[in-house]
VOMAR-512979 format. One line per field, with one value per residue: x, y, z of N, C-alpha, C in turn. Coordinates in steps of 0.2 Angstrom, whole numbers, padded with zeros to 4 digits. Example, Ala and Ser with C-alpha at 12.3 -4.5 7.8 and 13.67 -1.06 7.14 Angstrom:
n.x = (0066, 0064)
n.y = (-0028, -0011)
n.z = (0039, 0035)
ca.x = (0062, 0068)
ca.y = (-0022, -0005)
ca.z = (0039, 0036)
c.x = (0066, 0064)
c.y = (-0016, 0000)
c.z = (0039, 0039)
//
This chain:
n.x = (-0507, -0497, -0493, -0499, -0495, -0502, -0509, -0520, -0530, -0546, -0553, -0565, -0578, -0590, -0607, -0616, -0631, -0647, -0658, -0671, -0668, -0659, -0667, -0672, -0662, -0651, -0642, -0631, -0628, -0616, -0599, -0598, -0610, -0621, -0623, -0638, -0641, -0637, -0620, -0615, -0618, -0614, -0609, -0609, -0621, -0622, -0629, -0626, -0622, -0618, -0614, -0615, -0605, -0612, -0622, -0620, -0609, -0608, -0621, -0626, -0618, -0622, -0636, -0635, -0628, -0636, -0649, -0652, -0643, -0647, -0660, -0658, -0652, -0663, -0671, -0664, -0666, -0678, -0675, -0664, -0650, -0633, -0621, -0613, -0604, -0596, -0590, -0580, -0574, -0559, -0550, -0545, -0533, -0524, -0524, -0534, -0551, -0563, -0573, -0584, -0593, -0596, -0598, -0609, -0611, -0622, -0622, -0628, -0633, -0636, -0640, -0654, -0658, -0655, -0664, -0676, -0675, -0674, -0687, -0694, -0705, -0697, -0685, -0690, -0694, -0681, -0676, -0685, -0680, -0669, -0670, -0670, -0657, -0647, -0641, -0633, -0636, -0636, -0631, -0638, -0635, -0635, -0624, -0613, -0603, -0587, -0575, -0564, -0553, -0556, -0562, -0556, -0553, -0555, -0547, -0542, -0543, -0541, -0551, -0557, -0568, -0575, -0580, -0592, -0586, -0580, -0580, -0586, -0584, -0570, -0564, -0567, -0560, -0546, -0545, -0547, -0537, -0525, -0524, -0528, -0520, -0508, -0510, -0511, -0498, -0491, -0495, -0489, -0478, -0485, -0494, -0507, -0521, -0532, -0544, -0558, -0569, -0581, -0595, -0606, -0623, -0636, -0645, -0655, -0668, -0668, -0664, -0650, -0634, -0627, -0613, -0599, -0589, -0581, -0567, -0559, -0545, -0539, -0531, -0521, -0519, -0519, -0506, -0500, -0506, -0502, -0489, -0490, -0496, -0486, -0476, -0466, -0473, -0487, -0487, -0485, -0497, -0506, -0501, -0506, -0519, -0524, -0524, -0536, -0547, -0557, -0568, -0565, -0562, -0564, -0554, -0551, -0547, -0551, -0558, -0564, -0578)
n.y = (-0115, -0128, -0131, -0145, -0159, -0162, -0174, -0177, -0169, -0166, -0172, -0170, -0158, -0157, -0155, -0143, -0144, -0143, -0157, -0169, -0181, -0174, -0165, -0173, -0177, -0179, -0176, -0176, -0172, -0174, -0181, -0191, -0196, -0205, -0223, -0231, -0243, -0261, -0266, -0268, -0283, -0285, -0276, -0259, -0246, -0230, -0214, -0201, -0184, -0171, -0155, -0141, -0126, -0113, -0099, -0089, -0092, -0089, -0087, -0100, -0108, -0103, -0106, -0120, -0125, -0120, -0123, -0134, -0145, -0148, -0152, -0164, -0172, -0173, -0181, -0193, -0206, -0210, -0211, -0219, -0220, -0224, -0218, -0202, -0193, -0177, -0167, -0153, -0146, -0139, -0136, -0140, -0153, -0146, -0134, -0125, -0117, -0128, -0140, -0145, -0140, -0145, -0161, -0173, -0188, -0201, -0215, -0232, -0248, -0257, -0259, -0261, -0255, -0242, -0239, -0240, -0230, -0218, -0218, -0213, -0202, -0193, -0192, -0185, -0173, -0168, -0167, -0158, -0146, -0143, -0133, -0121, -0117, -0123, -0116, -0117, -0129, -0147, -0164, -0180, -0196, -0214, -0225, -0240, -0248, -0254, -0257, -0253, -0247, -0246, -0236, -0225, -0208, -0194, -0181, -0174, -0176, -0184, -0184, -0193, -0193, -0203, -0201, -0208, -0222, -0226, -0240, -0250, -0262, -0265, -0255, -0259, -0271, -0267, -0258, -0266, -0276, -0270, -0256, -0253, -0262, -0255, -0243, -0248, -0253, -0241, -0235, -0233, -0224, -0214, -0210, -0211, -0215, -0222, -0229, -0226, -0234, -0233, -0237, -0230, -0233, -0228, -0213, -0204, -0206, -0218, -0218, -0219, -0217, -0201, -0200, -0211, -0219, -0217, -0213, -0211, -0205, -0205, -0194, -0190, -0176, -0160, -0156, -0168, -0173, -0164, -0167, -0181, -0181, -0176, -0186, -0198, -0210, -0207, -0200, -0210, -0217, -0208, -0206, -0218, -0217, -0213, -0225, -0232, -0224, -0219, -0210, -0198, -0188, -0181, -0173, -0169, -0159, -0160, -0156, -0164, -0162)
n.z = (0378, 0371, 0354, 0344, 0334, 0317, 0316, 0325, 0322, 0318, 0302, 0297, 0300, 0313, 0311, 0320, 0328, 0335, 0338, 0337, 0345, 0353, 0360, 0370, 0378, 0393, 0408, 0423, 0440, 0447, 0448, 0458, 0461, 0471, 0471, 0464, 0461, 0460, 0456, 0439, 0429, 0417, 0401, 0404, 0400, 0393, 0394, 0384, 0382, 0372, 0372, 0361, 0359, 0369, 0366, 0376, 0387, 0401, 0405, 0402, 0411, 0424, 0424, 0422, 0434, 0444, 0442, 0432, 0435, 0449, 0446, 0439, 0448, 0457, 0451, 0449, 0455, 0450, 0436, 0436, 0434, 0439, 0441, 0437, 0425, 0422, 0410, 0406, 0391, 0386, 0376, 0359, 0354, 0348, 0354, 0351, 0351, 0357, 0348, 0354, 0369, 0382, 0390, 0396, 0405, 0409, 0418, 0417, 0422, 0412, 0395, 0394, 0406, 0404, 0393, 0399, 0408, 0400, 0396, 0407, 0416, 0424, 0416, 0405, 0411, 0414, 0401, 0395, 0401, 0395, 0384, 0390, 0393, 0385, 0373, 0361, 0355, 0355, 0356, 0359, 0364, 0365, 0372, 0373, 0384, 0379, 0384, 0398, 0411, 0424, 0438, 0443, 0448, 0437, 0433, 0422, 0405, 0389, 0375, 0362, 0349, 0337, 0321, 0310, 0302, 0285, 0283, 0294, 0299, 0295, 0302, 0316, 0316, 0314, 0325, 0337, 0335, 0332, 0335, 0349, 0357, 0354, 0360, 0374, 0375, 0376, 0388, 0400, 0397, 0392, 0402, 0406, 0417, 0417, 0405, 0395, 0384, 0372, 0362, 0352, 0351, 0347, 0343, 0355, 0351, 0345, 0332, 0319, 0327, 0329, 0331, 0331, 0339, 0355, 0364, 0379, 0388, 0404, 0415, 0430, 0432, 0424, 0421, 0420, 0409, 0399, 0399, 0395, 0382, 0374, 0373, 0364, 0363, 0363, 0351, 0342, 0344, 0339, 0326, 0321, 0319, 0306, 0299, 0301, 0305, 0296, 0294, 0300, 0315, 0331, 0342, 0359, 0374, 0391, 0407, 0421, 0431)
ca.x = (-0506, -0492, -0496, -0498, -0495, -0509, -0512, -0526, -0535, -0552, -0553, -0572, -0581, -0596, -0612, -0619, -0638, -0652, -0662, -0676, -0664, -0656, -0672, -0674, -0656, -0651, -0636, -0631, -0626, -0609, -0596, -0598, -0617, -0622, -0626, -0645, -0643, -0631, -0615, -0617, -0615, -0611, -0607, -0614, -0624, -0621, -0633, -0621, -0624, -0613, -0616, -0611, -0603, -0618, -0621, -0618, -0606, -0609, -0628, -0626, -0615, -0626, -0642, -0633, -0626, -0641, -0656, -0652, -0640, -0651, -0666, -0656, -0651, -0669, -0674, -0660, -0669, -0683, -0672, -0661, -0643, -0629, -0616, -0613, -0597, -0597, -0583, -0580, -0569, -0555, -0547, -0543, -0526, -0519, -0525, -0539, -0557, -0566, -0579, -0590, -0592, -0597, -0601, -0612, -0612, -0626, -0621, -0633, -0630, -0637, -0644, -0661, -0660, -0655, -0670, -0681, -0674, -0676, -0694, -0698, -0707, -0691, -0680, -0693, -0693, -0674, -0675, -0688, -0677, -0663, -0671, -0669, -0650, -0642, -0643, -0630, -0638, -0633, -0632, -0639, -0634, -0634, -0618, -0612, -0596, -0583, -0569, -0562, -0548, -0557, -0566, -0552, -0555, -0552, -0547, -0540, -0544, -0541, -0557, -0557, -0574, -0574, -0586, -0594, -0581, -0582, -0581, -0586, -0580, -0563, -0563, -0567, -0555, -0540, -0546, -0546, -0531, -0519, -0524, -0529, -0514, -0503, -0512, -0509, -0491, -0488, -0498, -0484, -0475, -0490, -0495, -0514, -0522, -0539, -0546, -0565, -0570, -0588, -0597, -0613, -0628, -0641, -0647, -0660, -0674, -0667, -0661, -0643, -0630, -0623, -0606, -0598, -0586, -0578, -0561, -0556, -0539, -0539, -0524, -0521, -0519, -0518, -0499, -0498, -0509, -0498, -0483, -0491, -0497, -0479, -0472, -0466, -0478, -0493, -0487, -0486, -0504, -0509, -0499, -0509, -0526, -0525, -0524, -0542, -0552, -0558, -0573, -0562, -0562, -0563, -0550, -0552, -0544, -0556, -0557, -0570, -0580)
ca.y = (-0122, -0129, -0134, -0152, -0161, -0162, -0181, -0178, -0164, -0170, -0170, -0168, -0154, -0159, -0150, -0142, -0143, -0147, -0162, -0173, -0184, -0169, -0162, -0178, -0178, -0177, -0177, -0177, -0167, -0174, -0187, -0195, -0198, -0211, -0228, -0232, -0250, -0265, -0266, -0271, -0289, -0285, -0270, -0253, -0242, -0223, -0209, -0196, -0178, -0167, -0148, -0137, -0120, -0109, -0092, -0085, -0097, -0087, -0089, -0107, -0111, -0101, -0110, -0127, -0127, -0118, -0126, -0140, -0151, -0150, -0155, -0170, -0175, -0174, -0187, -0199, -0212, -0213, -0212, -0225, -0220, -0226, -0212, -0197, -0189, -0171, -0164, -0147, -0146, -0133, -0135, -0146, -0155, -0140, -0128, -0121, -0118, -0135, -0141, -0146, -0136, -0149, -0168, -0176, -0195, -0205, -0223, -0237, -0255, -0261, -0255, -0261, -0250, -0235, -0238, -0239, -0223, -0213, -0218, -0211, -0194, -0189, -0190, -0180, -0167, -0166, -0165, -0152, -0141, -0141, -0127, -0115, -0115, -0126, -0111, -0119, -0135, -0153, -0171, -0185, -0203, -0220, -0229, -0246, -0248, -0259, -0258, -0248, -0249, -0245, -0231, -0220, -0201, -0192, -0174, -0172, -0181, -0183, -0187, -0194, -0194, -0205, -0200, -0215, -0224, -0229, -0247, -0251, -0269, -0264, -0251, -0263, -0276, -0264, -0255, -0271, -0280, -0266, -0249, -0254, -0265, -0250, -0239, -0251, -0253, -0235, -0232, -0231, -0218, -0208, -0209, -0211, -0220, -0225, -0228, -0228, -0235, -0234, -0237, -0227, -0238, -0225, -0207, -0205, -0208, -0224, -0217, -0220, -0212, -0195, -0201, -0219, -0221, -0212, -0216, -0206, -0207, -0201, -0192, -0187, -0169, -0157, -0156, -0175, -0174, -0160, -0171, -0187, -0180, -0174, -0191, -0202, -0215, -0203, -0198, -0216, -0219, -0203, -0208, -0224, -0216, -0213, -0232, -0235, -0219, -0216, -0205, -0192, -0188, -0175, -0174, -0163, -0159, -0158, -0157, -0167, -0158)
ca.z = (0377, 0366, 0348, 0343, 0327, 0314, 0316, 0329, 0320, 0314, 0295, 0296, 0305, 0315, 0310, 0326, 0328, 0340, 0335, 0341, 0351, 0358, 0365, 0375, 0382, 0400, 0412, 0430, 0444, 0450, 0446, 0463, 0463, 0475, 0467, 0465, 0459, 0461, 0451, 0433, 0428, 0410, 0399, 0406, 0395, 0395, 0390, 0382, 0380, 0370, 0371, 0357, 0362, 0369, 0364, 0382, 0392, 0408, 0407, 0402, 0418, 0430, 0424, 0423, 0441, 0449, 0441, 0429, 0439, 0454, 0443, 0437, 0455, 0461, 0447, 0448, 0457, 0445, 0430, 0437, 0433, 0445, 0442, 0432, 0424, 0419, 0408, 0402, 0386, 0387, 0369, 0355, 0355, 0345, 0358, 0348, 0354, 0356, 0344, 0359, 0375, 0388, 0390, 0402, 0404, 0414, 0418, 0418, 0423, 0406, 0390, 0396, 0411, 0400, 0389, 0404, 0411, 0395, 0395, 0413, 0417, 0426, 0411, 0401, 0414, 0413, 0394, 0394, 0404, 0391, 0380, 0395, 0394, 0379, 0367, 0355, 0353, 0358, 0353, 0364, 0361, 0370, 0371, 0377, 0386, 0376, 0388, 0403, 0415, 0431, 0440, 0447, 0446, 0430, 0433, 0416, 0400, 0381, 0373, 0355, 0346, 0331, 0316, 0307, 0297, 0279, 0283, 0301, 0300, 0295, 0308, 0322, 0316, 0316, 0331, 0342, 0334, 0332, 0339, 0356, 0359, 0353, 0366, 0380, 0376, 0378, 0394, 0406, 0395, 0391, 0409, 0408, 0423, 0415, 0398, 0394, 0377, 0371, 0355, 0352, 0349, 0344, 0346, 0360, 0348, 0342, 0325, 0319, 0331, 0326, 0331, 0330, 0345, 0359, 0369, 0384, 0392, 0410, 0418, 0437, 0432, 0418, 0420, 0418, 0402, 0395, 0398, 0391, 0375, 0371, 0372, 0358, 0363, 0361, 0344, 0339, 0344, 0334, 0319, 0319, 0318, 0299, 0297, 0302, 0307, 0289, 0294, 0304, 0322, 0335, 0348, 0364, 0380, 0395, 0414, 0424, 0436)
c.x = (-0501, -0496, -0494, -0498, -0502, -0512, -0518, -0531, -0540, -0552, -0560, -0575, -0588, -0601, -0616, -0627, -0642, -0656, -0667, -0673, -0661, -0661, -0674, -0668, -0656, -0644, -0637, -0627, -0618, -0606, -0596, -0605, -0617, -0625, -0634, -0646, -0636, -0626, -0617, -0614, -0612, -0609, -0612, -0616, -0623, -0625, -0628, -0624, -0618, -0616, -0612, -0610, -0610, -0616, -0619, -0616, -0608, -0616, -0629, -0624, -0619, -0632, -0640, -0632, -0632, -0647, -0656, -0649, -0644, -0658, -0664, -0655, -0658, -0673, -0670, -0663, -0674, -0680, -0667, -0653, -0639, -0624, -0616, -0606, -0598, -0590, -0584, -0573, -0565, -0552, -0547, -0536, -0521, -0520, -0530, -0546, -0560, -0572, -0585, -0588, -0592, -0599, -0603, -0613, -0616, -0625, -0626, -0630, -0631, -0640, -0651, -0663, -0660, -0661, -0676, -0681, -0676, -0683, -0698, -0700, -0701, -0686, -0683, -0693, -0686, -0673, -0679, -0685, -0671, -0664, -0670, -0662, -0645, -0643, -0639, -0632, -0634, -0634, -0633, -0639, -0634, -0628, -0617, -0605, -0593, -0577, -0567, -0557, -0549, -0561, -0563, -0554, -0552, -0552, -0546, -0540, -0543, -0547, -0557, -0564, -0573, -0580, -0587, -0589, -0584, -0584, -0580, -0583, -0573, -0561, -0562, -0561, -0548, -0540, -0544, -0539, -0525, -0519, -0524, -0523, -0508, -0504, -0510, -0502, -0488, -0491, -0494, -0480, -0479, -0493, -0503, -0516, -0529, -0541, -0553, -0566, -0578, -0590, -0605, -0618, -0634, -0641, -0653, -0667, -0674, -0665, -0653, -0639, -0627, -0616, -0605, -0595, -0583, -0572, -0559, -0550, -0539, -0532, -0526, -0522, -0518, -0511, -0497, -0501, -0504, -0491, -0484, -0492, -0491, -0474, -0472, -0471, -0485, -0493, -0488, -0493, -0508, -0507, -0503, -0516, -0528, -0526, -0531, -0548, -0554, -0564, -0571, -0564, -0562, -0559, -0549, -0548, -0549, -0554, -0564, -0571, -0586)
c.y = (-0123, -0132, -0141, -0154, -0162, -0169, -0182, -0172, -0167, -0167, -0168, -0163, -0157, -0153, -0149, -0141, -0147, -0151, -0165, -0177, -0180, -0166, -0167, -0180, -0176, -0178, -0176, -0172, -0168, -0181, -0193, -0197, -0205, -0216, -0229, -0239, -0254, -0264, -0270, -0278, -0289, -0278, -0264, -0249, -0234, -0218, -0203, -0190, -0174, -0160, -0145, -0130, -0116, -0102, -0087, -0090, -0095, -0089, -0096, -0110, -0109, -0106, -0118, -0129, -0125, -0122, -0133, -0146, -0153, -0154, -0163, -0174, -0177, -0180, -0193, -0205, -0215, -0214, -0218, -0226, -0221, -0221, -0208, -0194, -0183, -0168, -0157, -0147, -0139, -0131, -0141, -0148, -0150, -0134, -0123, -0122, -0125, -0135, -0142, -0142, -0140, -0156, -0170, -0184, -0198, -0212, -0227, -0244, -0259, -0257, -0255, -0256, -0243, -0234, -0237, -0232, -0218, -0213, -0215, -0203, -0190, -0187, -0185, -0173, -0164, -0163, -0159, -0146, -0138, -0135, -0121, -0113, -0117, -0122, -0113, -0125, -0141, -0159, -0176, -0192, -0208, -0224, -0235, -0246, -0255, -0260, -0252, -0251, -0246, -0239, -0225, -0213, -0199, -0185, -0171, -0177, -0179, -0187, -0187, -0196, -0196, -0204, -0207, -0216, -0226, -0236, -0249, -0257, -0268, -0260, -0255, -0268, -0273, -0261, -0260, -0275, -0276, -0260, -0250, -0257, -0260, -0245, -0242, -0252, -0247, -0232, -0229, -0225, -0212, -0206, -0208, -0216, -0224, -0224, -0231, -0229, -0237, -0234, -0235, -0232, -0234, -0218, -0209, -0207, -0214, -0224, -0219, -0215, -0207, -0196, -0209, -0222, -0216, -0216, -0210, -0209, -0202, -0200, -0189, -0180, -0166, -0157, -0163, -0176, -0170, -0164, -0177, -0186, -0177, -0179, -0195, -0207, -0213, -0202, -0204, -0218, -0214, -0204, -0214, -0223, -0216, -0220, -0235, -0230, -0215, -0211, -0199, -0193, -0181, -0176, -0168, -0165, -0157, -0159, -0159, -0163, -0162)
c.z = (0371, 0360, 0347, 0336, 0324, 0314, 0320, 0328, 0316, 0307, 0293, 0302, 0307, 0314, 0317, 0325, 0333, 0335, 0339, 0346, 0356, 0363, 0371, 0380, 0389, 0403, 0419, 0434, 0446, 0448, 0451, 0466, 0466, 0470, 0469, 0463, 0460, 0455, 0445, 0432, 0421, 0408, 0401, 0400, 0398, 0390, 0390, 0379, 0378, 0368, 0366, 0361, 0363, 0367, 0370, 0387, 0399, 0410, 0407, 0409, 0424, 0430, 0425, 0430, 0446, 0448, 0438, 0432, 0445, 0452, 0442, 0443, 0458, 0457, 0446, 0450, 0452, 0438, 0430, 0435, 0439, 0446, 0436, 0431, 0420, 0417, 0404, 0398, 0386, 0380, 0365, 0357, 0352, 0349, 0355, 0352, 0352, 0352, 0349, 0366, 0381, 0386, 0396, 0400, 0410, 0413, 0420, 0419, 0417, 0401, 0391, 0401, 0408, 0397, 0393, 0407, 0407, 0395, 0401, 0412, 0419, 0421, 0406, 0404, 0413, 0406, 0392, 0396, 0399, 0387, 0384, 0395, 0388, 0373, 0361, 0352, 0356, 0354, 0359, 0361, 0367, 0368, 0375, 0378, 0382, 0379, 0392, 0407, 0422, 0432, 0444, 0444, 0440, 0430, 0427, 0411, 0393, 0379, 0365, 0353, 0339, 0327, 0313, 0301, 0290, 0279, 0291, 0303, 0300, 0300, 0314, 0322, 0317, 0323, 0337, 0341, 0334, 0336, 0346, 0359, 0359, 0359, 0373, 0381, 0378, 0384, 0399, 0403, 0394, 0398, 0411, 0413, 0422, 0408, 0398, 0387, 0376, 0364, 0355, 0348, 0345, 0346, 0351, 0357, 0344, 0335, 0325, 0323, 0327, 0326, 0332, 0337, 0349, 0364, 0373, 0388, 0398, 0413, 0425, 0437, 0425, 0416, 0418, 0411, 0398, 0394, 0393, 0384, 0371, 0370, 0366, 0357, 0361, 0354, 0340, 0338, 0339, 0327, 0316, 0317, 0310, 0296, 0297, 0303, 0300, 0289, 0298, 0311, 0325, 0341, 0353, 0370, 0385, 0402, 0417, 0430, 0440)
//
């Protein structure tokens, strides 16, 4: 993969560790999981699991596909999530090994539904299984959607995970008034087809979230992504990050599975 400029390299490294909220985390079997509830009337909530690189990726993948995902699927109705998106990160934007290995996102129609789902025996069964394969540790959080551009498929994506900023109010003001309009203005040139924006509300145990925000830009293919991140418009977006992302960030390339 080609080298990319330094403006999207995180300034802070994330400390990888299993924690109490991580032990309760869960994810889902497939991105096209059938809906189990009506369409949401307001912002959706998302249980987000970020897996750190495992000690044995082959063992992780075997257990994940053969045992863990079927377990999640068997408990979907009880937990109450409406869809799931699974991402495997391939590299950083510089082509280096990614800070996170995988991400799993369970979508709920509301924050209340997510909290109810987390409290179910089915969710606990899924969480109890994590120790059997997630040997590198993980982070489990609850997020609320703050903006998206639809539900089209997302074969390739750029994921930006913002660490907690020095001044969250200043971050939010600049993010909404300046950065997001800049991203929107560059969409056609960059070529992304969907943008998902979330703000993490808490860890799964209700404590302060380990990360602050996440933005995902979806592309129709890895080839389109490679072209998009090489455009002047994408560079303009990246150059703007230093104006508000005072806590640093992690920027990754991934494939949705």
